[in-house]
C-alpha positions as CSV (number, residue, x, y, z in Angstrom):
1,M,32.6,-188.8,7.3
2,T,32.4,-192.6,6.6
3,L,33.3,-193.9,3.1
4,P,30.3,-195.2,1.1
5,L,30.3,-199.0,0.8
6,P,30.4,-200.3,-2.8
7,N,27.4,-202.3,-4.1
8,L,28.9,-205.6,-5.4
9,D,25.5,-207.1,-6.3
10,D,25.0,-204.9,-9.4
11,H,24.1,-207.5,-12.0
12,T,20.7,-209.2,-12.3
13,Y,20.0,-212.6,-13.7
14,A,18.5,-211.2,-16.9
15,E,21.6,-209.0,-17.4
16,L,24.0,-211.9,-17.0
17,V,22.1,-214.1,-19.4
18,E,21.8,-211.3,-22.0
19,E,25.5,-210.4,-21.7
20,A,26.6,-214.0,-22.2
21,R,24.2,-214.5,-25.2
22,S,25.6,-211.4,-26.9
23,L,29.1,-212.9,-26.8
24,I,28.1,-216.0,-28.7
25,T,28.1,-214.4,-32.1
26,N,31.7,-213.1,-31.7
27,L,33.2,-216.2,-29.9
28,Y,31.3,-219.0,-31.6
29,P,29.8,-217.9,-35.0
30,E,28.7,-221.4,-35.8
31,W,26.5,-221.5,-32.8
32,T,23.2,-220.3,-34.3
33,N,20.5,-221.8,-32.1
34,H,19.9,-219.4,-29.3
35,N,16.5,-220.8,-28.2
36,P,15.8,-221.6,-24.6
37,T,15.7,-225.3,-25.5
38,D,19.3,-225.3,-26.7
39,T,21.6,-227.1,-24.3
40,G,24.2,-224.3,-24.4
41,I,21.5,-221.7,-23.5
42,I,20.4,-223.9,-20.6
43,L,24.0,-224.0,-19.3
44,I,24.3,-220.2,-19.7
45,E,21.1,-219.7,-17.7
46,L,22.3,-222.1,-15.0
47,L,25.6,-220.3,-14.7
48,A,23.9,-216.9,-14.6
49,W,21.7,-218.2,-11.8
50,L,24.8,-219.4,-9.8
51,T,26.6,-216.2,-10.5
52,E,23.7,-214.1,-9.2
53,M,23.7,-216.0,-6.0
54,K,27.4,-215.6,-5.5
55,L,27.2,-211.9,-6.1
56,Y,24.5,-211.7,-3.5
57,Q,26.7,-213.5,-1.0
58,I,29.7,-211.4,-1.8
59,N,27.7,-208.2,-1.2
60,R,26.8,-209.2,2.3
61,V,29.1,-209.6,5.4
62,P,28.1,-212.6,7.5
63,D,27.8,-212.2,11.2
64,Q,30.7,-214.6,11.8
65,N,33.0,-212.4,9.8
66,I,31.9,-209.3,11.8
67,I,32.6,-211.2,15.0
68,S,36.0,-212.2,13.7
69,F,36.8,-208.5,12.9
70,L,35.6,-207.4,16.3
71,K,37.8,-210.0,18.0
72,L,40.8,-208.8,16.0
73,L,40.2,-205.2,17.2
74,N,39.4,-206.0,20.8
75,G,42.0,-208.7,21.4
76,Q,42.0,-212.5,21.9
77,D,40.2,-212.3,25.2
78,W,37.1,-210.7,23.7
79,S,34.1,-212.9,23.1
80,F,30.6,-212.5,21.7
81,Q,27.6,-214.5,23.0
82,D,25.7,-215.5,19.9
83,N,23.3,-218.0,21.4
84,F,20.2,-215.9,20.8
85,S,16.8,-217.5,20.2
86,E,15.8,-214.7,17.8
87,R,17.6,-213.2,14.9
88,D,16.6,-209.6,15.9
89,Q,18.2,-210.0,19.3
90,Q,21.5,-211.1,17.8
91,T,21.5,-208.2,15.4
92,K,20.9,-205.7,18.2
93,A,23.7,-207.3,20.3
94,L,26.1,-207.3,17.4
95,N,25.4,-203.6,16.5
96,A,25.9,-202.7,20.2
97,A,29.3,-204.6,20.1
98,I,30.3,-202.7,17.0
99,H,29.3,-199.3,18.5
100,K,31.3,-200.1,21.7
101,T,34.4,-201.2,19.7
102,L,34.3,-198.0,17.6
103,L,34.1,-195.9,20.8
104,N,37.0,-197.7,22.3
105,L,39.1,-197.1,19.1
106,E,38.4,-193.4,19.3
107,E,39.5,-193.2,23.0
108,R,42.9,-191.7,23.6
109,Y,45.4,-194.2,24.9
110,R,48.8,-193.2,23.5
111,A,50.7,-190.3,25.0
112,I,52.3,-188.6,22.0
113,T,51.6,-184.9,22.0
114,C,51.6,-182.5,25.0
115,D,47.8,-182.5,24.7
116,D,47.8,-186.3,25.0
117,F,49.8,-186.2,28.2
118,E,47.6,-183.5,29.7
119,Y,44.4,-185.3,28.7
120,L,45.4,-188.7,30.0
121,T,46.5,-187.1,33.3
122,M,43.4,-185.1,33.9
123,Q,40.8,-187.5,32.4
124,K,42.1,-191.1,32.6
125,W,44.5,-191.1,35.6
126,P,41.7,-190.4,38.2
127,Q,39.9,-193.6,37.1
128,T,42.9,-195.9,37.7
129,P,43.2,-198.0,40.9
130,E,46.6,-196.4,41.6
131,A,45.1,-192.9,41.7
132,K,42.2,-194.1,44.0
133,A,44.7,-195.9,46.3
134,L,46.5,-192.6,46.9
135,G,43.3,-190.9,48.0
136,E,43.5,-187.1,48.2
137,Q,47.2,-187.2,47.4
138,G,46.4,-188.7,44.0
139,K,44.1,-185.9,42.8
140,V,45.6,-183.7,40.1
141,K,44.0,-180.3,39.7
142,R,46.2,-179.0,36.8
143,S,48.8,-180.3,34.5
144,H,51.0,-178.6,31.9
145,C,53.3,-180.5,29.5
146,I,56.3,-179.0,27.8
147,A,57.9,-180.8,24.8
148,Q,61.6,-181.2,24.3
149,R,62.5,-180.1,27.9
150,N,64.0,-182.0,30.7
151,L,62.7,-180.2,33.7
152,T,64.3,-182.6,36.2
153,L,67.6,-180.7,35.8
154,T,68.5,-178.3,38.7
155,D,69.9,-175.4,36.7
156,P,67.0,-173.1,35.6
157,K,68.8,-172.0,32.5
158,V,69.8,-175.5,31.5
159,R,66.1,-176.6,32.0
160,Q,65.1,-174.2,29.2
161,Q,67.6,-175.7,26.7
162,P,66.1,-178.0,24.0
163,A,66.1,-181.7,25.0
164,P,65.0,-183.8,21.9
165,G,62.9,-186.8,22.8
166,N,62.0,-185.5,26.3
167,M,58.5,-184.6,27.5
168,S,58.1,-183.0,30.9
169,L,54.7,-183.0,32.6
170,I,54.2,-180.4,35.4
171,V,51.6,-181.6,38.0
172,V,49.7,-179.4,40.4
173,P,47.8,-181.4,43.0
174,D,44.4,-180.4,44.4
175,L,45.6,-178.5,47.4
176,T,43.7,-175.1,47.3
177,N,44.7,-174.1,50.8
178,S,48.4,-174.2,50.0
179,P,50.0,-171.2,48.3
180,T,52.5,-173.5,46.6
181,P,50.8,-176.9,46.0
182,K,53.3,-179.6,45.1
183,P,52.8,-183.3,44.3
184,T,54.1,-186.0,46.5
185,Q,56.8,-188.4,45.4
186,A,54.2,-191.3,45.4
187,L,52.0,-189.4,43.0
188,C,54.9,-188.6,40.7
189,Q,56.1,-192.2,40.6
190,S,52.6,-193.7,40.1
191,L,51.8,-191.2,37.4
192,W,55.1,-191.9,35.7
193,K,54.3,-195.6,35.5
194,F,50.8,-194.8,34.2
195,L,52.2,-192.8,31.3
196,D,55.2,-195.1,30.7
197,E,53.1,-197.8,29.0
198,R,51.4,-195.1,26.8
199,R,54.4,-193.1,25.7
200,L,56.3,-193.6,22.4
201,L,59.3,-196.0,22.6
202,T,61.8,-193.2,21.9
203,T,60.3,-190.7,24.4
204,Q,61.6,-190.0,27.8
205,H,59.0,-188.5,30.0
206,H,59.4,-186.7,33.4
207,I,56.8,-185.9,36.1
208,V,57.9,-182.8,38.0
209,E,56.5,-180.2,40.4
210,P,56.0,-176.6,39.4
211,Q,58.7,-174.1,40.0
212,Y,57.4,-171.2,42.1
213,V,59.0,-167.7,41.8
214,P,58.5,-165.6,45.0
215,V,57.4,-162.1,44.3
216,K,56.9,-159.5,47.0
217,I,54.3,-156.8,46.4
218,T,54.2,-153.4,48.0
219,A,52.0,-150.3,47.3
220,K,50.7,-147.0,48.6
221,L,46.9,-147.2,49.2
222,F,44.8,-144.0,49.3
223,L,41.6,-144.9,51.0
224,V,38.3,-143.1,50.9
225,E,37.5,-141.0,54.0
226,D,35.2,-143.3,55.9
227,A,37.1,-146.6,55.0
228,L,38.6,-148.9,57.7
229,P,42.3,-149.4,56.9
230,D,42.4,-152.9,58.4
231,K,39.4,-154.0,56.3
232,A,40.9,-152.5,53.1
233,C,44.3,-154.1,53.7
234,T,42.7,-157.5,54.5
235,K,40.7,-157.3,51.3
236,A,43.8,-156.3,49.3
237,V,45.9,-159.2,50.6
238,K,43.1,-161.7,49.9
239,D,42.4,-160.5,46.4
240,I,46.1,-160.5,45.4
241,C,46.7,-164.0,46.8
242,Q,43.6,-165.3,45.1
243,F,44.5,-163.7,41.7
244,F,48.0,-165.1,41.6
245,H,47.1,-168.5,43.1
246,P,48.2,-171.5,41.0
247,L,44.7,-173.1,41.4
248,T,42.2,-170.3,41.7
249,G,44.1,-167.4,40.1
250,G,44.1,-165.8,36.7
251,S,41.3,-164.0,34.8
252,D,39.3,-167.2,34.4
253,G,39.7,-168.4,38.0
254,Q,41.4,-171.7,36.8
255,G,44.8,-170.9,38.1
256,W,47.6,-168.5,37.2
257,P,48.8,-169.6,33.7
258,F,52.2,-171.3,33.5
259,G,54.9,-168.9,32.3
260,R,52.7,-165.8,32.2
261,D,54.5,-162.6,33.3
262,I,53.3,-160.6,36.3
263,Y,52.4,-157.1,35.3
264,V,52.3,-154.1,37.5
265,S,49.3,-152.8,35.7
266,E,47.2,-155.8,36.8
267,V,48.1,-155.2,40.5
268,Y,46.9,-151.6,40.0
269,Q,43.7,-152.7,38.5
270,L,43.1,-155.3,41.2
271,L,43.6,-152.9,44.1
272,E,41.6,-150.1,42.6
273,N,38.6,-152.4,42.2
274,I,38.4,-152.6,46.0
275,P,35.6,-150.2,47.2
276,E,37.5,-148.9,50.2
277,I,40.4,-147.8,48.0
278,D,40.2,-144.4,46.2
279,Y,43.4,-144.8,44.2
280,V,46.8,-146.5,44.3
281,E,50.4,-145.4,43.8
282,A,53.9,-146.8,43.8
283,V,53.1,-150.5,43.2
284,K,56.3,-152.4,43.2
285,L,57.2,-156.0,42.5
286,H,60.3,-157.3,44.3
287,T,62.3,-160.4,43.5
288,Q,65.8,-161.6,44.4
289,E,66.5,-162.4,40.7
290,T,66.8,-159.0,39.3
291,W,67.2,-160.3,35.7
292,R,63.4,-161.1,35.8
293,L,62.5,-157.4,36.1
294,N,61.3,-155.8,32.8
295,R,61.5,-152.0,32.7
296,A,60.4,-149.4,30.3
297,H,62.8,-146.9,28.7
298,S,62.0,-144.5,31.6
299,D,63.2,-147.2,34.0
300,T,59.7,-147.8,35.2
301,L,59.0,-151.4,36.3
302,M,56.5,-153.1,33.9
303,S,56.5,-156.8,34.8
304,V,58.3,-159.9,36.2
305,T,59.4,-162.6,33.7
306,L,58.5,-166.2,34.3
307,Y,59.8,-169.3,32.4
308,P,57.2,-171.6,30.8
309,D,57.5,-174.1,33.7
310,E,57.1,-171.5,36.4
311,L,54.3,-170.2,38.5
312,V,54.3,-167.3,41.0
313,T,53.9,-167.3,44.8
314,V,53.2,-163.8,46.0
315,K,54.4,-162.4,49.3
316,V,52.0,-159.8,50.5
317,D,51.0,-158.6,53.9
318,K,49.1,-155.7,55.5
319,E,52.5,-154.3,56.6
320,F,53.5,-154.0,52.9
321,F,50.9,-151.3,52.3
322,E,51.4,-147.7,53.1
323,I,48.0,-146.3,54.1
324,N,46.8,-142.8,53.3
325,I,43.4,-141.3,53.8
326,V,41.9,-139.1,51.2
327,S,40.0,-136.2,52.7
328,S,36.7,-135.2,51.1
329,S,37.7,-131.5,51.6
330,S,40.8,-132.0,49.5
């Protein structure tokens, strides 16, 4: 909501004359002739007329002042062509320049918050000559910024320690066919330079690739009686890979969320939605880092833990499924 502009031209000529005339009695009691023919009254009326004109000028902002303000906001290289033959044309052009300047002021330029880093990467970076020069390698499909983390460190536990003044931006390129898409060094360097002139002076920013946690999935599949095992296994492998993919996975199809745990229950649900499968048993998630495994009190595996900068890459194959056929007679 814009602030209302004050009206400075709030006194008429008659009000100014009457106000000055009312002060005569108090300031100069010996002045008794207040007729219009009196020299003093003539001077009061003349000064009231000049004051009214001055108030009118003060209440208006000349075009030249607006142009000066616009140049101050747009920089010294900005210029306005004011050689219009008609006043209406100049007014329209000036209003258009004001509108464009206000839009530019509302555009994000500085990278301060995590949302700023992600917005500039996804919305502004593709429009730069550097991104276009990289071609397909310069396209970024997803970005995820984590504040107060230096994700360039090699030790996973140290990466999770607070690092004041650091901003780490994880970049996932547009490589849908790859199970673990990673940005090229050229993309990371160019994107770092793009954000370097937009960051705060005291901020250290890092462009990194996502960390992929390999998880192997096995299960027992009980198929309906007339189902083809090869077709069911192929469908299961495809659905699992797609659901956990960094670009097409997740419940919204926008990619598996960064740092989201992998739950056994979701794999059960995913497999049981396949028409050829009657029910599923013994779904297991395998990872070499056993500390990631979250178990219930009954020692039943519930999920696999991911850090905020990590994604999952699933290892699943037809051979990982134990196939059983459910007989209609049973």
